[in-house]
mmCIF file of the N, C-alpha and C atoms, coordinates in Angstrom:
data_MODEL
# 
_entry.id   MODEL 
# 
loop_
_atom_site.group_PDB 
_atom_site.id 
_atom_site.type_symbol 
_atom_site.label_atom_id 
_atom_site.label_alt_id 
_atom_site.label_comp_id 
_atom_site.label_asym_id 
_atom_site.label_entity_id 
_atom_site.label_seq_id 
_atom_site.pdbx_PDB_ins_code 
_atom_site.Cartn_x 
_atom_site.Cartn_y 
_atom_site.Cartn_z 
_atom_site.occupancy 
_atom_site.B_iso_or_equiv 
_atom_site.pdbx_formal_charge 
_atom_site.auth_seq_id 
_atom_site.auth_comp_id 
_atom_site.auth_asym_id 
_atom_site.auth_atom_id 
_atom_site.pdbx_PDB_model_num 
ATOM 1   N N  . MET A 1 1  ? 0.841   -1.201 0.000   1.00 0.00 ? 1  MET A N  1 
ATOM 2   C CA . MET A 1 1  ? 0.000   0.000  0.000   1.00 0.00 ? 1  MET A CA 1 
ATOM 3   C C  . MET A 1 1  ? 0.867   1.238  0.000   1.00 0.00 ? 1  MET A C  1 
ATOM 4   N N  . PHE A 1 2  ? 0.278   2.316  -0.417  1.00 0.00 ? 2  PHE A N  1 
ATOM 5   C CA . PHE A 1 2  ? 0.982   3.597  -0.482  1.00 0.00 ? 2  PHE A CA 1 
ATOM 6   C C  . PHE A 1 2  ? 0.671   4.428  0.758   1.00 0.00 ? 2  PHE A C  1 
ATOM 7   N N  . PHE A 1 3  ? 1.642   4.604  1.622   1.00 0.00 ? 3  PHE A N  1 
ATOM 8   C CA . PHE A 1 3  ? 1.476   5.491  2.769   1.00 0.00 ? 3  PHE A CA 1 
ATOM 9   C C  . PHE A 1 3  ? 2.792   6.101  3.189   1.00 0.00 ? 3  PHE A C  1 
ATOM 10  N N  . SER A 1 4  ? 3.806   5.975  2.373   1.00 0.00 ? 4  SER A N  1 
ATOM 11  C CA . SER A 1 4  ? 5.135   6.426  2.769   1.00 0.00 ? 4  SER A CA 1 
ATOM 12  C C  . SER A 1 4  ? 5.204   7.919  3.052   1.00 0.00 ? 4  SER A C  1 
ATOM 13  N N  . GLU A 1 5  ? 4.305   8.712  2.471   1.00 0.00 ? 5  GLU A N  1 
ATOM 14  C CA . GLU A 1 5  ? 4.327   10.156 2.682   1.00 0.00 ? 5  GLU A CA 1 
ATOM 15  C C  . GLU A 1 5  ? 3.400   10.600 3.809   1.00 0.00 ? 5  GLU A C  1 
ATOM 16  N N  . PHE A 1 6  ? 2.708   9.673  4.442   1.00 0.00 ? 6  PHE A N  1 
ATOM 17  C CA . PHE A 1 6  ? 1.733   10.039 5.456   1.00 0.00 ? 6  PHE A CA 1 
ATOM 18  C C  . PHE A 1 6  ? 2.086   9.428  6.799   1.00 0.00 ? 6  PHE A C  1 
ATOM 19  N N  . ASN A 1 7  ? 2.312   10.295 7.761   1.00 0.00 ? 7  ASN A N  1 
ATOM 20  C CA . ASN A 1 7  ? 2.618   9.828  9.098   1.00 0.00 ? 7  ASN A CA 1 
ATOM 21  C C  . ASN A 1 7  ? 1.360   9.656  9.930   1.00 0.00 ? 7  ASN A C  1 
ATOM 22  N N  . GLN A 1 8  ? 0.326   10.380 9.556   1.00 0.00 ? 8  GLN A N  1 
ATOM 23  C CA . GLN A 1 8  ? -0.878  10.363 10.371  1.00 0.00 ? 8  GLN A CA 1 
ATOM 24  C C  . GLN A 1 8  ? -2.092  10.635 9.490   1.00 0.00 ? 8  GLN A C  1 
ATOM 25  N N  . LEU A 1 9  ? -3.109  9.824  9.637   1.00 0.00 ? 9  LEU A N  1 
ATOM 26  C CA . LEU A 1 9  ? -4.369  10.038 8.931   1.00 0.00 ? 9  LEU A CA 1 
ATOM 27  C C  . LEU A 1 9  ? -5.305  10.834 9.833   1.00 0.00 ? 9  LEU A C  1 
ATOM 28  N N  . PRO A 1 10 ? -6.282  11.519 9.257   1.00 0.00 ? 10 PRO A N  1 
ATOM 29  C CA . PRO A 1 10 ? -7.253  12.227 10.093  1.00 0.00 ? 10 PRO A CA 1 
ATOM 30  C C  . PRO A 1 10 ? -7.979  11.254 11.022  1.00 0.00 ? 10 PRO A C  1 
ATOM 31  N N  . GLU A 1 11 ? -8.369  11.730 12.161  1.00 0.00 ? 11 GLU A N  1 
ATOM 32  C CA . GLU A 1 11 ? -9.071  10.901 13.142  1.00 0.00 ? 11 GLU A CA 1 
ATOM 33  C C  . GLU A 1 11 ? -10.342 10.296 12.568  1.00 0.00 ? 11 GLU A C  1 
ATOM 34  N N  . TRP A 1 12 ? -10.992 11.012 11.659  1.00 0.00 ? 12 TRP A N  1 
ATOM 35  C CA . TRP A 1 12 ? -12.263 10.551 11.101  1.00 0.00 ? 12 TRP A CA 1 
ATOM 36  C C  . TRP A 1 12 ? -12.081 9.477  10.037  1.00 0.00 ? 12 TRP A C  1 
ATOM 37  N N  . ALA A 1 13 ? -10.866 9.231  9.556   1.00 0.00 ? 13 ALA A N  1 
ATOM 38  C CA . ALA A 1 13 ? -10.633 8.269  8.470   1.00 0.00 ? 13 ALA A CA 1 
ATOM 39  C C  . ALA A 1 13 ? -10.795 6.839  8.984   1.00 0.00 ? 13 ALA A C  1 
ATOM 40  N N  . HIS A 1 14 ? -11.761 6.122  8.423   1.00 0.00 ? 14 HIS A N  1 
ATOM 41  C CA . HIS A 1 14 ? -12.030 4.748  8.841   1.00 0.00 ? 14 HIS A CA 1 
ATOM 42  C C  . HIS A 1 14 ? -11.889 3.737  7.705   1.00 0.00 ? 14 HIS A C  1 
ATOM 43  N N  . TRP A 1 15 ? -11.713 4.231  6.474   1.00 0.00 ? 15 TRP A N  1 
ATOM 44  C CA . TRP A 1 15 ? -11.585 3.362  5.307   1.00 0.00 ? 15 TRP A CA 1 
ATOM 45  C C  . TRP A 1 15 ? -10.489 3.909  4.388   1.00 0.00 ? 15 TRP A C  1 
ATOM 46  N N  . LEU A 1 16 ? -9.747  3.011  3.741   1.00 0.00 ? 16 LEU A N  1 
ATOM 47  C CA . LEU A 1 16 ? -8.753  3.374  2.738   1.00 0.00 ? 16 LEU A CA 1 
ATOM 48  C C  . LEU A 1 16 ? -9.047  2.597  1.469   1.00 0.00 ? 16 LEU A C  1 
ATOM 49  N N  . ALA A 1 17 ? -8.828  3.245  0.319   1.00 0.00 ? 17 ALA A N  1 
ATOM 50  C CA . ALA A 1 17 ? -9.047  2.563  -0.953  1.00 0.00 ? 17 ALA A CA 1 
ATOM 51  C C  . ALA A 1 17 ? -8.227  3.226  -2.049  1.00 0.00 ? 17 ALA A C  1 
ATOM 52  N N  . GLN A 1 18 ? -7.901  2.435  -3.066  1.00 0.00 ? 18 GLN A N  1 
ATOM 53  C CA . GLN A 1 18 ? -7.154  2.923  -4.210  1.00 0.00 ? 18 GLN A CA 1 
ATOM 54  C C  . GLN A 1 18 ? -8.024  2.864  -5.457  1.00 0.00 ? 18 GLN A C  1 
ATOM 55  N N  . ASP A 1 19 ? -7.960  3.921  -6.267  1.00 0.00 ? 19 ASP A N  1 
ATOM 56  C CA . ASP A 1 19 ? -8.672  3.967  -7.544  1.00 0.00 ? 19 ASP A CA 1 
ATOM 57  C C  . ASP A 1 19 ? -7.844  3.268  -8.624  1.00 0.00 ? 19 ASP A C  1 
ATOM 58  N N  . ALA A 1 20 ? -8.454  3.044  -9.783  1.00 0.00 ? 20 ALA A N  1 
ATOM 59  C CA . ALA A 1 20 ? -7.778  2.384  -10.903 1.00 0.00 ? 20 ALA A CA 1 
ATOM 60  C C  . ALA A 1 20 ? -6.554  3.156  -11.382 1.00 0.00 ? 20 ALA A C  1 
ATOM 61  N N  . ASP A 1 21 ? -6.539  4.477  -11.192 1.00 0.00 ? 21 ASP A N  1 
ATOM 62  C CA . ASP A 1 21 ? -5.398  5.286  -11.639 1.00 0.00 ? 21 ASP A CA 1 
ATOM 63  C C  . ASP A 1 21 ? -4.262  5.339  -10.620 1.00 0.00 ? 21 ASP A C  1 
ATOM 64  N N  . GLY A 1 22 ? -4.390  4.613  -9.501  1.00 0.00 ? 22 GLY A N  1 
ATOM 65  C CA . GLY A 1 22 ? -3.356  4.560  -8.483  1.00 0.00 ? 22 GLY A CA 1 
ATOM 66  C C  . GLY A 1 22 ? -3.552  5.526  -7.329  1.00 0.00 ? 22 GLY A C  1 
ATOM 67  N N  . THR A 1 23 ? -4.558  6.382  -7.387  1.00 0.00 ? 23 THR A N  1 
ATOM 68  C CA . THR A 1 23 ? -4.804  7.355  -6.330  1.00 0.00 ? 23 THR A CA 1 
ATOM 69  C C  . THR A 1 23 ? -5.372  6.679  -5.090  1.00 0.00 ? 23 THR A C  1 
ATOM 70  N N  . TRP A 1 24 ? -4.783  6.988  -3.927  1.00 0.00 ? 24 TRP A N  1 
ATOM 71  C CA . TRP A 1 24 ? -5.269  6.482  -2.645  1.00 0.00 ? 24 TRP A CA 1 
ATOM 72  C C  . TRP A 1 24 ? -6.138  7.527  -1.976  1.00 0.00 ? 24 TRP A C  1 
ATOM 73  N N  . TRP A 1 25 ? -7.203  7.065  -1.315  1.00 0.00 ? 25 TRP A N  1 
ATOM 74  C CA . TRP A 1 25 ? -8.158  7.924  -0.623  1.00 0.00 ? 25 TRP A CA 1 
ATOM 75  C C  . TRP A 1 25 ? -8.422  7.409  0.780   1.00 0.00 ? 25 TRP A C  1 
ATOM 76  N N  . ALA A 1 26 ? -8.730  8.330  1.678   1.00 0.00 ? 26 ALA A N  1 
ATOM 77  C CA . ALA A 1 26 ? -9.243  7.997  3.004   1.00 0.00 ? 26 ALA A CA 1 
ATOM 78  C C  . ALA A 1 26 ? -10.710 8.416  3.021   1.00 0.00 ? 26 ALA A C  1 
ATOM 79  N N  . PHE A 1 27 ? -11.548 7.588  3.633   1.00 0.00 ? 27 PHE A N  1 
ATOM 80  C CA . PHE A 1 27 ? -12.977 7.873  3.702   1.00 0.00 ? 27 PHE A CA 1 
ATOM 81  C C  . PHE A 1 27 ? -13.461 7.767  5.142   1.00 0.00 ? 27 PHE A C  1 
ATOM 82  N N  . GLU A 1 28 ? -14.430 8.591  5.469   1.00 0.00 ? 28 GLU A N  1 
ATOM 83  C CA . GLU A 1 28 ? -15.029 8.546  6.802   1.00 0.00 ? 28 GLU A CA 1 
ATOM 84  C C  . GLU A 1 28 ? -15.958 7.341  6.936   1.00 0.00 ? 28 GLU A C  1 
ATOM 85  N N  . HIS A 1 29 ? -16.743 7.092  5.908   1.00 0.00 ? 29 HIS A N  1 
ATOM 86  C CA . HIS A 1 29 ? -17.680 5.966  5.885   1.00 0.00 ? 29 HIS A CA 1 
ATOM 87  C C  . HIS A 1 29 ? -17.350 5.072  4.697   1.00 0.00 ? 29 HIS A C  1 
ATOM 88  N N  . GLU A 1 30 ? -17.814 3.858  4.735   1.00 0.00 ? 30 GLU A N  1 
ATOM 89  C CA . GLU A 1 30 ? -17.513 2.925  3.648   1.00 0.00 ? 30 GLU A CA 1 
ATOM 90  C C  . GLU A 1 30 ? -17.922 3.525  2.303   1.00 0.00 ? 30 GLU A C  1 
ATOM 91  N N  . PRO A 1 31 ? -16.978 3.623  1.360   1.00 0.00 ? 31 PRO A N  1 
ATOM 92  C CA . PRO A 1 31 ? -17.281 4.234  0.066   1.00 0.00 ? 31 PRO A CA 1 
ATOM 93  C C  . PRO A 1 31 ? -17.978 3.266  -0.885  1.00 0.00 ? 31 PRO A C  1 
ATOM 94  N N  . ASN A 1 32 ? -18.498 3.828  -1.959  1.00 0.00 ? 32 ASN A N  1 
ATOM 95  C CA . ASN A 1 32 ? -19.131 3.055  -3.020  1.00 0.00 ? 32 ASN A CA 1 
ATOM 96  C C  . ASN A 1 32 ? -18.135 2.864  -4.154  1.00 0.00 ? 32 ASN A C  1 
ATOM 97  N N  . LEU A 1 33 ? -18.317 1.809  -4.925  1.00 0.00 ? 33 LEU A N  1 
ATOM 98  C CA . LEU A 1 33 ? -17.448 1.486  -6.052  1.00 0.00 ? 33 LEU A CA 1 
ATOM 99  C C  . LEU A 1 33 ? -18.101 1.924  -7.355  1.00 0.00 ? 33 LEU A C  1 
ATOM 100 N N  . ALA A 1 34 ? -17.350 2.644  -8.185  1.00 0.00 ? 34 ALA A N  1 
ATOM 101 C CA . ALA A 1 34 ? -17.800 3.040  -9.523  1.00 0.00 ? 34 ALA A CA 1 
ATOM 102 C C  . ALA A 1 34 ? -16.961 2.260  -10.547 1.00 0.00 ? 34 ALA A C  1 
ATOM 103 N N  . ASP A 1 35 ? -17.021 2.652  -11.800 1.00 0.00 ? 35 ASP A N  1 
ATOM 104 C CA . ASP A 1 35 ? -16.304 1.936  -12.858 1.00 0.00 ? 35 ASP A CA 1 
ATOM 105 C C  . ASP A 1 35 ? -14.799 1.877  -12.642 1.00 0.00 ? 35 ASP A C  1 
ATOM 106 N N  . SER A 1 36 ? -14.210 2.995  -12.191 1.00 0.00 ? 36 SER A N  1 
ATOM 107 C CA . SER A 1 36 ? -12.754 3.024  -12.044 1.00 0.00 ? 36 SER A CA 1 
ATOM 108 C C  . SER A 1 36 ? -12.297 3.751  -10.786 1.00 0.00 ? 36 SER A C  1 
ATOM 109 N N  . ALA A 1 37 ? -13.225 3.950  -9.847  1.00 0.00 ? 37 ALA A N  1 
ATOM 110 C CA . ALA A 1 37 ? -12.880 4.715  -8.645  1.00 0.00 ? 37 ALA A CA 1 
ATOM 111 C C  . ALA A 1 37 ? -13.847 4.420  -7.511  1.00 0.00 ? 37 ALA A C  1 
ATOM 112 N N  . TRP A 1 38 ? -13.401 4.770  -6.312  1.00 0.00 ? 38 TRP A N  1 
ATOM 113 C CA . TRP A 1 38 ? -14.247 4.731  -5.119  1.00 0.00 ? 38 TRP A CA 1 
ATOM 114 C C  . TRP A 1 38 ? -14.764 6.135  -4.881  1.00 0.00 ? 38 TRP A C  1 
ATOM 115 N N  . TYR A 1 39 ? -15.953 6.273  -4.308  1.00 0.00 ? 39 TYR A N  1 
ATOM 116 C CA . TYR A 1 39 ? -16.477 7.611  -4.012  1.00 0.00 ? 39 TYR A CA 1 
ATOM 117 C C  . TYR A 1 39 ? -17.270 7.579  -2.710  1.00 0.00 ? 39 TYR A C  1 
ATOM 118 N N  . GLU A 1 40 ? -17.278 8.752  -2.035  1.00 0.00 ? 40 GLU A N  1 
ATOM 119 C CA . GLU A 1 40 ? -17.974 8.845  -0.751  1.00 0.00 ? 40 GLU A CA 1 
ATOM 120 C C  . GLU A 1 40 ? -19.458 8.580  -0.956  1.00 0.00 ? 40 GLU A C  1 
ATOM 121 N N  . ASN A 1 41 ? -20.094 8.073  0.075   1.00 0.00 ? 41 ASN A N  1 
ATOM 122 C CA . ASN A 1 41 ? -21.501 7.690  -0.040  1.00 0.00 ? 41 ASN A CA 1 
ATOM 123 C C  . ASN A 1 41 ? -22.456 8.793  0.418   1.00 0.00 ? 41 ASN A C  1 
ATOM 124 N N  . GLU A 1 42 ? -22.047 10.043 0.264   1.00 0.00 ? 42 GLU A N  1 
ATOM 125 C CA . GLU A 1 42 ? -22.865 11.229 0.541   1.00 0.00 ? 42 GLU A CA 1 
ATOM 126 C C  . GLU A 1 42 ? -23.099 11.511 2.020   1.00 0.00 ? 42 GLU A C  1 
ATOM 127 N N  . VAL A 1 43 ? -22.488 10.739 2.909   1.00 0.00 ? 43 VAL A N  1 
ATOM 128 C CA . VAL A 1 43 ? -22.684 10.998 4.340   1.00 0.00 ? 43 VAL A CA 1 
ATOM 129 C C  . VAL A 1 43 ? -21.368 11.172 5.079   1.00 0.00 ? 43 VAL A C  1 
ATOM 130 N N  . GLY A 1 44 ? -20.275 11.292 4.362   1.00 0.00 ? 44 GLY A N  1 
ATOM 131 C CA . GLY A 1 44 ? -18.997 11.402 5.051   1.00 0.00 ? 44 GLY A CA 1 
ATOM 132 C C  . GLY A 1 44 ? -17.974 12.185 4.263   1.00 0.00 ? 44 GLY A C  1 
ATOM 133 N N  . ARG A 1 45 ? -16.822 12.322 4.877   1.00 0.00 ? 45 ARG A N  1 
ATOM 134 C CA . ARG A 1 45 ? -15.727 13.056 4.266   1.00 0.00 ? 45 ARG A CA 1 
ATOM 135 C C  . ARG A 1 45 ? -14.788 12.102 3.530   1.00 0.00 ? 45 ARG A C  1 
ATOM 136 N N  . SER A 1 46 ? -14.029 12.675 2.610   1.00 0.00 ? 46 SER A N  1 
ATOM 137 C CA . SER A 1 46 ? -12.978 11.925 1.931   1.00 0.00 ? 46 SER A CA 1 
ATOM 138 C C  . SER A 1 46 ? -11.775 12.833 1.774   1.00 0.00 ? 46 SER A C  1 
ATOM 139 N N  . LEU A 1 47 ? -10.604 12.217 1.655   1.00 0.00 ? 47 LEU A N  1 
ATOM 140 C CA . LEU A 1 47 ? -9.363  12.959 1.531   1.00 0.00 ? 47 LEU A CA 1 
ATOM 141 C C  . LEU A 1 47 ? -8.455  12.232 0.556   1.00 0.00 ? 47 LEU A C  1 
ATOM 142 N N  . ARG A 1 48 ? -7.988  12.949 -0.474  1.00 0.00 ? 48 ARG A N  1 
ATOM 143 C CA . ARG A 1 48 ? -7.032  12.367 -1.418  1.00 0.00 ? 48 ARG A CA 1 
ATOM 144 C C  . ARG A 1 48 ? -5.684  12.286 -0.708  1.00 0.00 ? 48 ARG A C  1 
ATOM 145 N N  . LEU A 1 49 ? -5.095  11.089 -0.683  1.00 0.00 ? 49 LEU A N  1 
ATOM 146 C CA . LEU A 1 49 ? -3.832  10.882 0.011   1.00 0.00 ? 49 LEU A CA 1 
ATOM 147 C C  . LEU A 1 49 ? -2.636  10.994 -0.915  1.00 0.00 ? 49 LEU A C  1 
ATOM 148 N N  . GLY A 1 50 ? -2.809  10.668 -2.173  1.00 0.00 ? 50 GLY A N  1 
ATOM 149 C CA . GLY A 1 50 ? -1.714  10.725 -3.127  1.00 0.00 ? 50 GLY A CA 1 
ATOM 150 C C  . GLY A 1 50 ? -1.775  9.551  -4.077  1.00 0.00 ? 50 GLY A C  1 
ATOM 151 N N  . SER A 1 51 ? -0.768  9.473  -4.933  1.00 0.00 ? 51 SER A N  1 
ATOM 152 C CA . SER A 1 51 ? -0.730  8.414  -5.939  1.00 0.00 ? 51 SER A CA 1 
ATOM 153 C C  . SER A 1 51 ? 0.243   7.319  -5.550  1.00 0.00 ? 51 SER A C  1 
ATOM 154 N N  . GLY A 1 52 ? -0.116  6.118  -5.909  1.00 0.00 ? 52 GLY A N  1 
ATOM 155 C CA . GLY A 1 52 ? 0.738   4.967  -5.658  1.00 0.00 ? 52 GLY A CA 1 
ATOM 156 C C  . GLY A 1 52 ? 0.908   4.171  -6.936  1.00 0.00 ? 52 GLY A C  1 
ATOM 157 N N  . ILE A 1 53 ? 1.462   3.000  -6.816  1.00 0.00 ? 53 ILE A N  1 
ATOM 158 C CA . ILE A 1 53 ? 1.637   2.122  -7.961  1.00 0.00 ? 53 ILE A CA 1 
ATOM 159 C C  . ILE A 1 53 ? 0.268   1.627  -8.407  1.00 0.00 ? 53 ILE A C  1 
ATOM 160 N N  . ILE A 1 54 ? 0.005   1.735  -9.690  1.00 0.00 ? 54 ILE A N  1 
ATOM 161 C CA . ILE A 1 54 ? -1.277  1.286  -10.231 1.00 0.00 ? 54 ILE A CA 1 
ATOM 162 C C  . ILE A 1 54 ? -1.371  -0.233 -10.089 1.00 0.00 ? 54 ILE A C  1 
ATOM 163 N N  . SER A 1 55 ? -2.516  -0.687 -9.601  1.00 0.00 ? 55 SER A N  1 
ATOM 164 C CA . SER A 1 55 ? -2.734  -2.108 -9.376  1.00 0.00 ? 55 SER A CA 1 
ATOM 165 C C  . SER A 1 55 ? -3.885  -2.612 -10.238 1.00 0.00 ? 55 SER A C  1 
ATOM 166 N N  . ASP A 1 56 ? -3.700  -3.777 -10.838 1.00 0.00 ? 56 ASP A N  1 
ATOM 167 C CA . ASP A 1 56 ? -4.798  -4.399 -11.584 1.00 0.00 ? 56 ASP A CA 1 
ATOM 168 C C  . ASP A 1 56 ? -5.905  -4.870 -10.651 1.00 0.00 ? 56 ASP A C  1 
ATOM 169 N N  . ASP A 1 57 ? -5.577  -4.993 -9.374  1.00 0.00 ? 57 ASP A N  1 
ATOM 170 C CA . ASP A 1 57 ? -6.525  -5.482 -8.372  1.00 0.00 ? 57 ASP A CA 1 
ATOM 171 C C  . ASP A 1 57 ? -7.016  -4.355 -7.459  1.00 0.00 ? 57 ASP A C  1 
ATOM 172 N N  . TRP A 1 58 ? -7.117  -3.130 -7.998  1.00 0.00 ? 58 TRP A N  1 
ATOM 173 C CA . TRP A 1 58 ? -7.488  -1.959 -7.196  1.00 0.00 ? 58 TRP A CA 1 
ATOM 174 C C  . TRP A 1 58 ? -8.855  -2.126 -6.543  1.00 0.00 ? 58 TRP A C  1 
ATOM 175 N N  . GLU A 1 59 ? -9.744  -2.887 -7.156  1.00 0.00 ? 59 GLU A N  1 
ATOM 176 C CA . GLU A 1 59 ? -11.094 -3.061 -6.597  1.00 0.00 ? 59 GLU A CA 1 
ATOM 177 C C  . GLU A 1 59 ? -11.065 -3.822 -5.269  1.00 0.00 ? 59 GLU A C  1 
ATOM 178 N N  . SER A 1 60 ? -9.973  -4.516 -4.995  1.00 0.00 ? 60 SER A N  1 
ATOM 179 C CA . SER A 1 60 ? -9.812  -5.246 -3.736  1.00 0.00 ? 60 SER A CA 1 
ATOM 180 C C  . SER A 1 60 ? -9.039  -4.445 -2.688  1.00 0.00 ? 60 SER A C  1 
ATOM 181 N N  . SER A 1 61 ? -8.758  -3.176 -2.972  1.00 0.00 ? 61 SER A N  1 
ATOM 182 C CA . SER A 1 61 ? -7.930  -2.369 -2.086  1.00 0.00 ? 61 SER A CA 1 
ATOM 183 C C  . SER A 1 61 ? -8.685  -1.827 -0.871  1.00 0.00 ? 61 SER A C  1 
ATOM 184 N N  . LEU A 1 62 ? -9.992  -1.834 -0.877  1.00 0.00 ? 62 LEU A N  1 
ATOM 185 C CA . LEU A 1 62 ? -10.773 -1.251 0.225   1.00 0.00 ? 62 LEU A CA 1 
ATOM 186 C C  . LEU A 1 62 ? -10.461 -1.962 1.535   1.00 0.00 ? 62 LEU A C  1 
ATOM 187 N N  . LYS A 1 63 ? -10.040 -1.164 2.528   1.00 0.00 ? 63 LYS A N  1 
ATOM 188 C CA . LYS A 1 63 ? -9.715  -1.701 3.839   1.00 0.00 ? 63 LYS A CA 1 
ATOM 189 C C  . LYS A 1 63 ? -10.311 -0.825 4.939   1.00 0.00 ? 63 LYS A C  1 
ATOM 190 N N  . LYS A 1 64 ? -10.919 -1.458 5.924   1.00 0.00 ? 64 LYS A N  1 
ATOM 191 C CA . LYS A 1 64 ? -11.403 -0.732 7.108   1.00 0.00 ? 64 LYS A CA 1 
ATOM 192 C C  . LYS A 1 64 ? -10.227 -0.575 8.071   1.00 0.00 ? 64 LYS A C  1 
ATOM 193 N N  . ILE A 1 65 ? -10.058 0.627  8.601   1.00 0.00 ? 65 ILE A N  1 
ATOM 194 C CA . ILE A 1 65 ? -8.954  0.863  9.546   1.00 0.00 ? 65 ILE A CA 1 
ATOM 195 C C  . ILE A 1 65 ? -9.475  1.359  10.866  1.00 0.00 ? 65 ILE A C  1 
# 
């Protein structure tokens, strides 16, 4: 996973996921899956964390933290 540039996530961040383009995101609530990206479910915050190595298995990147 890509986190080398982040020492601390926001307190509200409970989910992490990577989009098809390699971008990592933190989400407050479990995000929804679209064609090539994850998106907030209209009830929480999200934060772009940065870009990582593009993965063919990005759809499996969603993790609860």
